[in-house]
N, C-alpha and C positions, 0 to 999 in steps of 0.2 A: 495529449501531450504533443509537444512540438520538438522536432529535432532538425538539424541541418547537416547534410553530408558534405564534407569538404575533401577534395582530392579526386583522383581518377578511380581509385579502388572502391568498389561497392560491396557491402556485406552480403553474404549468401544466407538466405532465409529458407528454413525448412518449409515444405508445403503443408505440413501438419504441425499442430501445436500440442504440447503436453496437456493432459487432462488434469485440472486442478481438483484434488481430492481432499485437501486440508488447508485451511487458512488460519494463521496465527499472527496477531499484531502484538509486538513487544515494544513497550515504551516506559520510561520512568514515570510519566504522567499520562495515562491513557485517556482518550476522549471517546465517550460512547456516542457515536453519531446518530444512534437511534433516539437519543435524548435530545429533544428540541432545543433546550437551553444550551447544552454543550455544543451542538452543531452551530447555533447562532454565535456562540463565543468564538469558535474556530473561524467562522466567516468574518468576524469583527477584526481579526488580525491582518486581513488583507488591506493593503494600502488603497485609498480611494482612487488614486490615479492609475490603477491597474484593473480596469473592468474585465479584461480577458481572464485574469486570474480568478475573479469572482465566479465567472462562468465555469471554469475548470473545477473550482472547489465545489460548486453546486452539483456538477455532474459526478464528481468523486463521492460526494455524500450520498447521492441517489444510488450509485453503484454499490457502495458499502451496504446500504439498506437492502438491496436486492440480493447480494451475496456476502453476508456478514462473516467476519472473522472472529475467532475467539480472542479476546483481549487479555494480555498478560502484563501485569504491572511489574516492572523491574528493569534492571540493567541488562541489555541484550547480551553482553559478554558473559554475564553470570547465569543467564537463564536459557540461552539458545541451545547449548549442548543437551540439557535436560529435555527441552521441547523436542529436539530431533530424536533423542533416544526413546521417548515415550509417545511418539507420533504414529499414526497409521500409515506413514509413507513407506514405500518400497525402498530397497537399497539405492535406487536412483531417484533423486529428487532435485527440484530446482528451488533455490533460495533467492529471494529478491529482497534487498535491503534498500529502503528509500527514506529520505528525510524531507520534511516540509520546511 
């Protein structure tokens, strides 16, 4: 991923990262990236004039295959609280919400 820092203040990063112990992907229409046809369909959504996005997508697909998440079909607002309640997470957890 690419980011650009603007301004004089720089973020403070922890020297250690939290250990990922549980991964869940929630979406109305989940895509199983281990399925070749579904992965190709996702790649077909990238505009042809954005080759750098094609590389990022290919890397993300490989990362998912290496460290898969359980996929839950549904509205995140309706499903997330149940996922948190029944997860193996400790009381301290990090939630990352991303959209493509």
